[in-house]
ROZA-857194 format. One record per residue (C-alpha): residue number from 0; x, y, z. Coordinates in nm, 3 decimals, padded with zeros to 5 digits. Layout:
// residues N
+-----+---------+---------+---------+
:   k :      xx :      yy :      zz :
+-----+---------+---------+---------+
: NUM :       X :       Y :       Z :
...
+-----+---------+---------+---------+
//
This chain:
// residues 328
+-----+---------+---------+---------+
:   k :      xx :      yy :      zz :
+-----+---------+---------+---------+
:   0 : -01.601 :  05.598 : -02.052 :
:   1 : -01.879 :  05.465 : -01.815 :
:   2 : -02.188 :  05.364 : -01.997 :
:   3 : -02.488 :  05.520 : -01.895 :
:   4 : -02.796 :  05.376 : -01.747 :
:   5 : -03.154 :  05.492 : -01.667 :
:   6 : -03.162 :  05.290 : -01.332 :
:   7 : -02.917 :  05.341 : -01.046 :
:   8 : -02.816 :  04.969 : -01.033 :
:   9 : -02.422 :  05.001 : -01.019 :
:  10 : -02.167 :  04.854 : -01.270 :
:  11 : -02.372 :  04.543 : -01.359 :
:  12 : -02.100 :  04.307 : -01.362 :
:  13 : -02.134 :  03.984 : -01.599 :
:  14 : -01.896 :  03.683 : -01.626 :
:  15 : -01.782 :  03.537 : -01.965 :
:  16 : -01.592 :  03.248 : -02.020 :
:  17 : -01.432 :  03.166 : -02.351 :
:  18 : -01.494 :  02.790 : -02.416 :
:  19 : -01.205 :  02.792 : -02.691 :
:  20 : -00.954 :  02.766 : -02.406 :
:  21 : -00.997 :  02.377 : -02.491 :
:  22 : -00.912 :  02.422 : -02.847 :
:  23 : -00.599 :  02.627 : -02.754 :
:  24 : -00.501 :  02.329 : -02.544 :
:  25 : -00.532 :  02.100 : -02.826 :
:  26 : -00.364 :  02.334 : -03.087 :
:  27 : -00.061 :  02.349 : -02.830 :
:  28 : -00.042 :  01.960 : -02.819 :
:  29 : -00.076 :  01.953 : -03.190 :
:  30 :  00.227 :  02.201 : -03.204 :
:  31 :  00.421 :  02.005 : -02.969 :
:  32 :  00.368 :  01.662 : -03.144 :
:  33 :  00.482 :  01.826 : -03.502 :
:  34 :  00.751 :  02.029 : -03.349 :
:  35 :  00.610 :  02.355 : -03.447 :
:  36 :  00.742 :  02.664 : -03.254 :
:  37 :  00.910 :  02.424 : -03.002 :
:  38 :  01.217 :  02.571 : -02.849 :
:  39 :  01.336 :  02.335 : -02.587 :
:  40 :  01.416 :  01.940 : -02.599 :
:  41 :  01.357 :  01.722 : -02.306 :
:  42 :  01.575 :  01.385 : -02.313 :
:  43 :  01.441 :  01.124 : -02.085 :
:  44 :  01.639 :  00.798 : -02.098 :
:  45 :  01.635 :  00.697 : -02.483 :
:  46 :  01.354 :  00.917 : -02.567 :
:  47 :  01.346 :  01.301 : -02.644 :
:  48 :  01.044 :  01.539 : -02.623 :
:  49 :  00.999 :  01.871 : -02.779 :
:  50 :  00.821 :  02.132 : -02.584 :
:  51 :  00.761 :  02.509 : -02.536 :
:  52 :  00.944 :  02.699 : -02.289 :
:  53 :  00.672 :  02.932 : -02.191 :
:  54 :  00.447 :  02.621 : -02.106 :
:  55 :  00.708 :  02.441 : -01.901 :
:  56 :  00.801 :  02.742 : -01.716 :
:  57 :  00.423 :  02.830 : -01.659 :
:  58 :  00.363 :  02.498 : -01.500 :
:  59 :  00.679 :  02.421 : -01.313 :
:  60 :  00.880 :  02.669 : -01.127 :
:  61 :  01.187 :  02.434 : -01.155 :
:  62 :  01.150 :  02.503 : -01.553 :
:  63 :  01.095 :  02.852 : -01.488 :
:  64 :  01.428 :  02.877 : -01.306 :
:  65 :  01.642 :  02.669 : -01.521 :
:  66 :  01.530 :  02.785 : -01.888 :
:  67 :  01.719 :  03.071 : -02.025 :
:  68 :  01.479 :  03.353 : -02.162 :
:  69 :  01.727 :  03.521 : -02.383 :
:  70 :  01.817 :  03.185 : -02.561 :
:  71 :  01.750 :  03.192 : -02.923 :
:  72 :  01.859 :  02.822 : -03.016 :
:  73 :  01.675 :  02.537 : -02.888 :
:  74 :  01.789 :  02.412 : -02.545 :
:  75 :  01.819 :  02.070 : -02.451 :
:  76 :  01.742 :  01.949 : -02.086 :
:  77 :  01.810 :  01.606 : -01.962 :
:  78 :  01.558 :  01.462 : -01.719 :
:  79 :  01.719 :  01.150 : -01.514 :
:  80 :  01.451 :  00.879 : -01.494 :
:  81 :  01.422 :  00.532 : -01.649 :
:  82 :  01.049 :  00.561 : -01.717 :
:  83 :  01.018 :  00.822 : -02.012 :
:  84 :  00.638 :  00.713 : -02.057 :
:  85 :  00.546 :  00.823 : -01.713 :
:  86 :  00.719 :  01.184 : -01.771 :
:  87 :  00.524 :  01.182 : -02.086 :
:  88 :  00.227 :  01.183 : -01.866 :
:  89 :  00.348 :  01.470 : -01.682 :
:  90 :  00.416 :  01.668 : -01.994 :
:  91 :  00.085 :  01.601 : -02.149 :
:  92 : -00.059 :  01.727 : -01.803 :
:  93 :  00.107 :  02.054 : -01.866 :
:  94 : -00.045 :  02.084 : -02.220 :
:  95 : -00.402 :  01.961 : -02.123 :
:  96 : -00.447 :  02.007 : -01.738 :
:  97 : -00.582 :  01.643 : -01.708 :
:  98 : -00.378 :  01.310 : -01.620 :
:  99 : -00.457 :  00.957 : -01.586 :
: 100 : -00.298 :  00.778 : -01.277 :
: 101 : -00.273 :  00.411 : -01.215 :
: 102 : -00.068 :  00.198 : -00.990 :
: 103 :  00.223 :  00.141 : -01.240 :
: 104 :  00.260 :  00.506 : -01.294 :
: 105 :  00.177 :  00.673 : -00.942 :
: 106 :  00.517 :  00.655 : -00.771 :
: 107 :  00.738 :  00.780 : -01.046 :
: 108 :  00.481 :  01.050 : -01.140 :
: 109 :  00.469 :  01.171 : -00.774 :
: 110 :  00.860 :  01.195 : -00.791 :
: 111 :  00.841 :  01.402 : -01.107 :
: 112 :  00.565 :  01.633 : -00.941 :
: 113 :  00.788 :  01.664 : -00.651 :
: 114 :  01.130 :  01.739 : -00.826 :
: 115 :  00.922 :  01.978 : -01.096 :
: 116 :  00.762 :  02.153 : -00.807 :
: 117 :  00.409 :  02.098 : -00.943 :
: 118 :  00.184 :  02.116 : -00.636 :
: 119 : -00.135 :  02.031 : -00.803 :
: 120 : -00.021 :  01.719 : -00.982 :
: 121 :  00.167 :  01.634 : -00.642 :
: 122 : -00.183 :  01.649 : -00.468 :
: 123 : -00.354 :  01.446 : -00.732 :
: 124 : -00.104 :  01.177 : -00.649 :
: 125 : -00.144 :  01.183 : -00.298 :
: 126 : -00.523 :  01.178 : -00.344 :
: 127 : -00.500 :  00.853 : -00.554 :
: 128 : -00.267 :  00.697 : -00.302 :
: 129 : -00.488 :  00.768 : -00.018 :
: 130 : -00.789 :  00.639 : -00.213 :
: 131 : -00.617 :  00.288 : -00.289 :
: 132 : -00.452 :  00.245 :  00.041 :
: 133 : -00.454 : -00.120 :  00.160 :
: 134 : -00.288 : -00.366 :  00.374 :
: 135 : -00.042 : -00.458 :  00.092 :
: 136 :  00.068 : -00.119 :  00.025 :
: 137 :  00.035 :  00.080 :  00.321 :
: 138 :  00.415 :  00.056 :  00.433 :
: 139 :  00.521 :  00.155 :  00.080 :
: 140 :  00.269 :  00.472 :  00.075 :
: 141 :  00.387 :  00.563 :  00.397 :
: 142 :  00.743 :  00.567 :  00.287 :
: 143 :  00.661 :  00.769 : -00.021 :
: 144 :  00.450 :  01.013 :  00.175 :
: 145 :  00.761 :  01.063 :  00.424 :
: 146 :  01.002 :  01.120 :  00.132 :
: 147 :  00.778 :  01.372 : -00.037 :
: 148 :  00.660 :  01.544 :  00.266 :
: 149 :  00.284 :  01.472 :  00.233 :
: 150 :  00.155 :  01.497 :  00.611 :
: 151 : -00.196 :  01.426 :  00.550 :
: 152 : -00.092 :  01.100 :  00.351 :
: 153 :  00.169 :  00.999 :  00.639 :
: 154 : -00.137 :  01.022 :  00.883 :
: 155 : -00.360 :  00.824 :  00.662 :
: 156 : -00.099 :  00.555 :  00.604 :
: 157 :  00.010 :  00.530 :  00.962 :
: 158 : -00.351 :  00.523 :  01.082 :
: 159 : -00.446 :  00.251 :  00.861 :
: 160 : -00.112 :  00.043 :  00.964 :
: 161 : -00.189 :  00.074 :  01.325 :
: 162 : -00.558 : -00.017 :  01.291 :
: 163 : -00.461 : -00.338 :  01.078 :
: 164 : -00.133 : -00.406 :  01.209 :
: 165 : -00.106 : -00.806 :  01.176 :
: 166 : -00.292 : -00.793 :  00.834 :
: 167 : -00.056 : -00.551 :  00.716 :
: 168 :  00.248 : -00.738 :  00.831 :
: 169 :  00.120 : -01.049 :  00.641 :
: 170 :  00.026 : -00.902 :  00.306 :
: 171 :  00.276 : -00.626 :  00.286 :
: 172 :  00.458 : -00.651 : -00.056 :
: 173 :  00.738 : -00.426 :  00.055 :
: 174 :  00.833 : -00.570 :  00.387 :
: 175 :  00.996 : -00.883 :  00.238 :
: 176 :  01.244 : -00.637 :  00.077 :
: 177 :  01.340 : -00.484 :  00.424 :
: 178 :  01.686 : -00.534 :  00.561 :
: 179 :  01.736 : -00.725 :  00.897 :
: 180 :  01.754 : -00.388 :  01.056 :
: 181 :  01.431 : -00.237 :  00.921 :
: 182 :  01.257 : -00.565 :  00.994 :
: 183 :  01.363 : -00.578 :  01.350 :
: 184 :  01.323 : -00.203 :  01.404 :
: 185 :  00.960 : -00.235 :  01.286 :
: 186 :  00.853 : -00.544 :  01.463 :
: 187 :  01.066 : -00.442 :  01.788 :
: 188 :  00.893 : -00.103 :  01.816 :
: 189 :  00.726 : -00.084 :  02.170 :
: 190 :  00.422 :  00.057 :  01.995 :
: 191 :  00.366 : -00.252 :  01.793 :
: 192 :  00.561 : -00.541 :  01.947 :
: 193 :  00.284 : -00.618 :  02.214 :
: 194 :  00.027 : -00.609 :  01.937 :
: 195 :  00.171 : -00.832 :  01.712 :
: 196 :  00.054 : -01.194 :  01.753 :
: 197 :  00.270 : -01.480 :  01.772 :
: 198 :  00.112 : -01.652 :  01.451 :
: 199 :  00.173 : -01.326 :  01.273 :
: 200 :  00.553 : -01.306 :  01.405 :
: 201 :  00.622 : -01.652 :  01.285 :
: 202 :  00.470 : -01.632 :  00.926 :
: 203 :  00.623 : -01.290 :  00.869 :
: 204 :  00.975 : -01.417 :  00.959 :
: 205 :  00.929 : -01.770 :  00.761 :
: 206 :  00.790 : -01.546 :  00.448 :
: 207 :  01.092 : -01.288 :  00.505 :
: 208 :  01.354 : -01.531 :  00.516 :
: 209 :  01.227 : -01.734 :  00.216 :
: 210 :  01.239 : -01.436 : -00.013 :
: 211 :  01.621 : -01.455 :  00.007 :
: 212 :  01.714 : -01.791 :  00.160 :
: 213 :  02.089 : -01.770 :  00.061 :
: 214 :  02.148 : -01.429 :  00.260 :
: 215 :  01.895 : -01.473 :  00.527 :
: 216 :  01.886 : -01.841 :  00.647 :
: 217 :  02.180 : -01.774 :  00.896 :
: 218 :  01.947 : -01.506 :  01.042 :
: 219 :  01.648 : -01.736 :  01.098 :
: 220 :  01.774 : -01.879 :  01.423 :
: 221 :  01.784 : -01.504 :  01.585 :
: 222 :  01.442 : -01.418 :  01.458 :
: 223 :  01.316 : -01.761 :  01.596 :
: 224 :  01.454 : -01.666 :  01.943 :
: 225 :  01.204 : -01.405 :  01.981 :
: 226 :  00.894 : -01.626 :  01.891 :
: 227 :  00.653 : -01.722 :  02.172 :
: 228 :  00.575 : -02.067 :  02.043 :
: 229 :  00.337 : -02.139 :  02.325 :
: 230 :  00.103 : -01.886 :  02.184 :
: 231 :  00.153 : -02.006 :  01.810 :
: 232 : -00.155 : -02.210 :  01.712 :
: 233 : -00.112 : -02.572 :  01.567 :
: 234 : -00.308 : -02.459 :  01.247 :
: 235 : -00.015 : -02.194 :  01.182 :
: 236 :  00.255 : -02.465 :  01.245 :
: 237 :  00.085 : -02.704 :  01.025 :
: 238 :  00.040 : -02.456 :  00.739 :
: 239 :  00.392 : -02.348 :  00.725 :
: 240 :  00.545 : -02.700 :  00.763 :
: 241 :  00.316 : -02.802 :  00.451 :
: 242 :  00.303 : -02.492 :  00.239 :
: 243 :  00.593 : -02.241 :  00.322 :
: 244 :  00.842 : -02.224 :  00.039 :
: 245 :  01.139 : -02.160 :  00.284 :
: 246 :  01.051 : -02.483 :  00.490 :
: 247 :  00.993 : -02.671 :  00.164 :
: 248 :  01.316 : -02.583 :  00.007 :
: 249 :  01.551 : -02.567 :  00.314 :
: 250 :  01.581 : -02.857 :  00.520 :
: 251 :  01.812 : -02.693 :  00.743 :
: 252 :  01.562 : -02.419 :  00.825 :
: 253 :  01.272 : -02.671 :  00.851 :
: 254 :  01.475 : -02.872 :  01.117 :
: 255 :  01.585 : -02.533 :  01.288 :
: 256 :  01.216 : -02.452 :  01.338 :
: 257 :  01.126 : -02.795 :  01.482 :
: 258 :  01.437 : -02.809 :  01.690 :
: 259 :  01.330 : -02.455 :  01.834 :
: 260 :  00.982 : -02.557 :  01.891 :
: 261 :  01.107 : -02.875 :  02.082 :
: 262 :  01.304 : -02.679 :  02.302 :
: 263 :  01.055 : -02.404 :  02.373 :
: 264 :  00.761 : -02.643 :  02.413 :
: 265 :  00.791 : -02.942 :  02.641 :
: 266 :  00.606 : -03.268 :  02.514 :
: 267 :  00.466 : -03.549 :  02.712 :
: 268 :  00.459 : -03.884 :  02.643 :
: 269 :  00.136 : -04.019 :  02.681 :
: 270 :  00.269 : -04.399 :  02.676 :
: 271 :  00.489 : -04.331 :  02.981 :
: 272 :  00.249 : -04.115 :  03.189 :
: 273 : -00.062 : -04.283 :  03.287 :
: 274 : -00.351 : -04.067 :  03.315 :
: 275 : -00.209 : -03.768 :  03.139 :
: 276 : -00.307 : -03.713 :  02.776 :
: 277 : -00.213 : -03.486 :  02.472 :
: 278 :  00.127 : -03.369 :  02.373 :
: 279 :  00.209 : -03.005 :  02.384 :
: 280 :  00.104 : -02.670 :  02.510 :
: 281 :  00.039 : -02.535 :  02.159 :
: 282 : -00.283 : -02.324 :  02.169 :
: 283 : -00.582 : -02.570 :  02.067 :
: 284 : -00.388 : -02.866 :  02.190 :
: 285 : -00.457 : -03.045 :  02.527 :
: 286 : -00.186 : -03.021 :  02.785 :
: 287 : -00.285 : -03.167 :  03.106 :
: 288 : -00.580 : -03.399 :  03.155 :
: 289 : -00.675 : -03.565 :  03.496 :
: 290 : -00.828 : -03.920 :  03.431 :
: 291 : -00.851 : -04.241 :  03.623 :
: 292 : -00.860 : -04.018 :  03.953 :
: 293 : -00.470 : -03.953 :  03.918 :
: 294 : -00.316 : -03.745 :  04.189 :
: 295 : -00.055 : -03.511 :  04.013 :
: 296 :  00.191 : -03.576 :  04.281 :
: 297 :  00.213 : -03.924 :  04.143 :
: 298 :  00.320 : -03.842 :  03.786 :
: 299 :  00.668 : -03.990 :  03.737 :
: 300 :  00.815 : -03.705 :  03.517 :
: 301 :  00.722 : -03.457 :  03.760 :
: 302 :  00.512 : -03.278 :  03.512 :
: 303 :  00.337 : -03.131 :  03.796 :
: 304 :  00.532 : -02.916 :  04.067 :
: 305 :  00.372 : -02.784 :  04.396 :
: 306 :  00.288 : -02.431 :  04.408 :
: 307 :  00.371 : -02.186 :  04.683 :
: 308 :  00.029 : -02.155 :  04.743 :
: 309 : -00.054 : -02.524 :  04.773 :
: 310 : -00.197 : -02.636 :  04.431 :
: 311 :  00.008 : -02.823 :  04.195 :
: 312 :  00.101 : -02.644 :  03.881 :
: 313 :  00.140 : -02.791 :  03.513 :
: 314 :  00.482 : -02.719 :  03.381 :
: 315 :  00.358 : -02.723 :  03.033 :
: 316 :  00.055 : -02.500 :  03.032 :
: 317 :  00.083 : -02.311 :  03.388 :
: 318 : -00.242 : -02.435 :  03.503 :
: 319 : -00.282 : -02.457 :  03.880 :
: 320 : -00.493 : -02.758 :  03.997 :
: 321 : -00.560 : -02.848 :  04.358 :
: 322 : -00.491 : -03.213 :  04.457 :
: 323 : -00.831 : -03.295 :  04.576 :
: 324 : -00.984 : -03.116 :  04.262 :
: 325 : -00.798 : -03.369 :  04.049 :
: 326 : -00.960 : -03.666 :  04.215 :
: 327 : -01.295 : -03.531 :  04.185 :
+-----+---------+---------+---------+
//
C-alpha cells in the first residue's frame, strides 16, 4: 500500500543502519568460545576450534563447497598448518570482520586467505606487505606475490628491487638461503649483471658461502672466478678480511680469496722498481707514478709496454702515458 503524501515528491527514500550488528558479532564470538550452537570442529595441528558452518560458508567458498548442509552431527575438518595461532586470527576475522596483521603472521595468514579463497583478507595481507616492503624482504615478498598471484605486489617488489639492486643483495634475509642455482641465476641475469658492483658481488658471495661453510666452501672458487677484483675497493677487502665470519672461520677460504686476488691483480715491488710507487690496481690505490723523471721503457719488469699508438701502457691500471709526458 502506498502511503499518501500532500506533496508530489516521489517515494522519499531514507536509509537506516542497525548499529546492533557489532553486538551480533560479539554474540557469535561468545557462542563460538563457549561451543553454543557450534556444528563443526576445525583441527589445526594440536589445537581444535569450534565454529558454525554458516559463518564459515559465508566467508569462504572453500568451506561452502566442502561442508555438508544436510549433516546433523558435528563435522570435523583438519586444516594442515603448523601455526594454529595464525589460523585463529583468520577464524576471528570471520566472526568480527577485523584482523591485526604483523610480520610474524602475514605469510601464513596470506596462505590461509588464498587456500580458503577469502579475497578481502588476501588483499589486506598484500596491502600490509606492500606497506612494509624494504631491502631486507623485497625478494621474499616478490616470491610470495608470485606464489599467490598478486600482480600489483609483484610489480611493487620488482620495481623496488630494480631501483635498489645492490642494497637489496646486501641486506636480503632470504638470499642466503638460495641454492647455488638460484643465486647464480639471479646475479647472472643480464638485466642485473651489469648493475651489480664488484664490491656488492664479493660481499654477497662471501656472506652466502659463510651461511653454510661445510656445504658451500667448495663452490667459493667458482664464484670468485666471476669477481672483477680490479674494481673492488680496498676498504671492502679490508672489511671482509677483518670481519667476515667466513674468512675468520675458514683459513681455506681466506687463502683462496687472497690467492685469487694475487692472480687477478699484478703487484709491484717498489723496492725493485725505482721510480714506480704503490702496490696494486685496486680502486683507491696508486698503480703507477712517474717520479725521478723515469722513462717507462727503462723499467726492469716490463710493467709498461708500448701501445700500438705509440704511448706506453701500464699493465696494472691500463693507463696510457706518452714517454715524453713522463719526463715532464
